C-alpha positions, -999 to 999 in steps of 0.1 A, spaced: 402 -709 -121 416 -681 -106 403 -648 -106 418 -617 -124 429 -580 -112 400 -567 -108 391 -586 -85 429 -584 -70 422 -548 -68 390 -551 -49 403 -578 -23 438 -556 -13 440 -542 16 461 -509 21 498 -530 4 531 -533 36 549 -550 4 559 -570 -24 581 -600 -29 583 -608 -68 596 -642 -86 620 -629 -110 626 -649 -142 596 -647 -166 579 -626 -141 598 -599 -143 620 -605 -173 612 -612 -209 636 -638 -226 660 -628 -201 662 -596 -201 651 -568 -181 617 -554 -193 622 -518 -180 581 -515 -175 588 -542 -145 620 -521 -137 593 -487 -132 574 -506 -117 594 -518 -85 612 -484 -84 571 -477 -81 563 -495 -57 593 -479 -35 587 -450 -42 550 -457 -29 561 -471 7 563 -503 -3 589 -529 8 600 -549 -25 623 -582 -27 624 -607 -55 626 -642 -45 644 -659 -73 656 -697 -80 692 -679 -97 725 -678 -78 735 -662 -47 761 -638 -68 731 -626 -89 712 -615 -57 741 -596 -44 736 -573 -74 698 -568 -74 699 -564 -39 729 -535 -45 718 -521 -75 681 -521 -76 654 -502 -61 648 -530 -39 648 -537 1 665 -568 -3 667 -599 -26 663 -633 -22 678 -662 -40 686 -696 -49 649 -706 -42 655 -693 -1 688 -705 9 701 -669 12 690 -632 11 709 -606 10 702 -566 16 727 -531 13 727 -515 41 718 -485 44 736 -456 29 762 -481 18 767 -505 -16 777 -531 8 757 -561 8 755 -584 37 741 -620 26 722 -642 52 719 -679 50 695 -706 59 716 -730 70 751 -726 92 792 -727 72 787 -764 85 755 -781 73 761 -761 40 793 -779 38 776 -816 47 754 -808 15 775 -803 -8 785 -837 -8 753 -848 -8 746 -823 -43 778 -833 -56 770 -871 -61 735 -858 -73 754 -842 -97 775 -871 -106 746 -890 -110 726 -871 -132 750 -857 -154 761 -900 -161 724 -910 -165 709 -883 -184 723 -878 -214 718 -842 -225 718 -827 -183 740 -798 -179 750 -782 -151 732 -739 -152 753 -713 -167 754 -694 -135 764 -729 -113 797 -715 -101 779 -687 -83 756 -703 -65 764 -712 -26 733 -735 -18 714 -752 -44 724 -772 -74 709 -761 -104 706 -782 -144 701 -761 -176 662 -773 -188 648 -743 -208 677 -712 -204 703 -727 -231 685 -758 -242 651 -771 -239 651 -805 -226 615 -825 -230 592 -839 -202 608 -867 -199 643 -858 -195 628 -832 -174 609 -863 -155 644 -882 -150 664 -851 -139 641 -845 -112 633 -884 -101 674 -889 -93 671 -855 -71 651 -869 -50 664 -903 -50 699 -889 -42 688 -877 -7 678 -842 -22 640 -823 -24 634 -806 -59 621 -783 -76 620 -769 -116 612 -728 -132 610 -724 -167 643 -726 -171 659 -750 -149 661 -781 -124 671 -773 -86 686 -799 -63 683 -785 -27 699 -804 -2 682 -785 28 646 -779 45 641 -740 27 614 -727 1 610 -693 -5 575 -689 15 603 -699 47 628 -677 35 602 -649 24 591 -646 66 629 -652 79 635 -620 59 607 -605 72 612 -612 110 647 -598 109 646 -568 82 613 -553 86 600 -565 125 570 -585 104 553 -614 117 536 -627 80 516 -659 99 495 -627 112 505 -600 86 506 -619 52 472 -610 38 489 -576 36 513 -585 10 518 -588 -23 532 -628 -38 539 -625 -81 555 -654 -96 553 -680 -128 563 -706 -122 563 -740 -100 593 -733 -79 570 -704 -67 546 -729 -54 555 -726 -18 544 -688 -23 512 -690 -39 503 -717 -10 515 -690 16 500 -656 3 460 -647 -1 474 -619 -22 491 -646 -50 493 -632 -82 510 -651 -114 517 -628 -144 501 -644 -176 527 -670 -186 511 -691 -157 490 -705 -171 507 -730 -187 513 -739 -153 478 -742 -134 470 -778 -141 503 -785 -117 502 -759 -95 484 -771 -60 470 -741 -53 475 -718 -83 481 -679 -77 442 -666 -66 442 -639 -95 465 -641 -124 473 -608 -151 464 -603 -184 502 -600 -198 533 -621 -194 565 -615 -182 573 -582 -169 548 -563 -183 520 -584 -166 537 -572 -132 539 -540 -142 502 -538 -147 498 -558 -116 520 -531 -93 503 -497 -107 465 -517 -110 468 -517 -66 492 -484 -67 459 -468 -84 440 -480 -59 458 -463 -36 459 -431 -52 
C-alpha cells in the first residue's frame, strides 16, 4: 500500500519542481479548486517549476500555459507541450511528432474512430475532440458514464486498430505514437530547464489520480496520488508511492503545502 504524506515529507529532498495531472487532481466535478490554484501559485512563488500534465486537448493546455501560474503545460497525455515566452502572452507549441508523422497517424485514428462509433452503441467523441491535435478521445465519464464492459471494448478496439490506449476518469484515449506523460516530462525538462530527469527526477514531484498517470507513477520516485486514486490501486502497477488524505484539488493543495511547510 502507498505511504501517507508524513512519509513523503520526510523522504522529499529540496524540490526542483512539480508535474501534476489536471482533471480530478486539480479539479472537482470539472471545476478548478481554488485551493489548488493557490497551491500552484505558492509553489511558483517558492521558486519551484510547475507544469500541468493532462490528457486534455492541446487547446486547453494553450490556455493553461498562457493564464495559469505555471512554466508550461503538457497536453494529450504527452503529445504536445505549450510554453509562454518571458514577458509575453504568446504561447508556442512543441509536438512529440513531426507534421508528417501526425498526418500519417491521423489516418489510423480516423479508422479507429469509425470502428468504435460503429460497434460500441453508446460511444461518443469527447466534447473537446475538436481542440485536439494528436490523439483521439472518447467520453466515458464526463457527460455520460459507460460500463466497464463498454470501456474495455473501446480500449480493445483502439489497440486492435494499431494505436496505444489509456484511460482517465473521463476519457478513453487512442494514441498513434510512442509518447506518454513521463517521456514528455523528461523532454520538457531537458529543453526548458536544462534538467536530465533520468539523473535528477528524485527531486521532482508528480501528482495524479488515474490510469493515464501510470507512466509518471512509475518514473518519478516522488509520485503522489490525491485520495481518489485509491479506486485504481488494484490496476496501477506500480501505484503512486504516497497518497493524500483529501481528494482532487484539495488533496493537491494538501500535498504542496505540506512540502512547502517542510522547506519553510
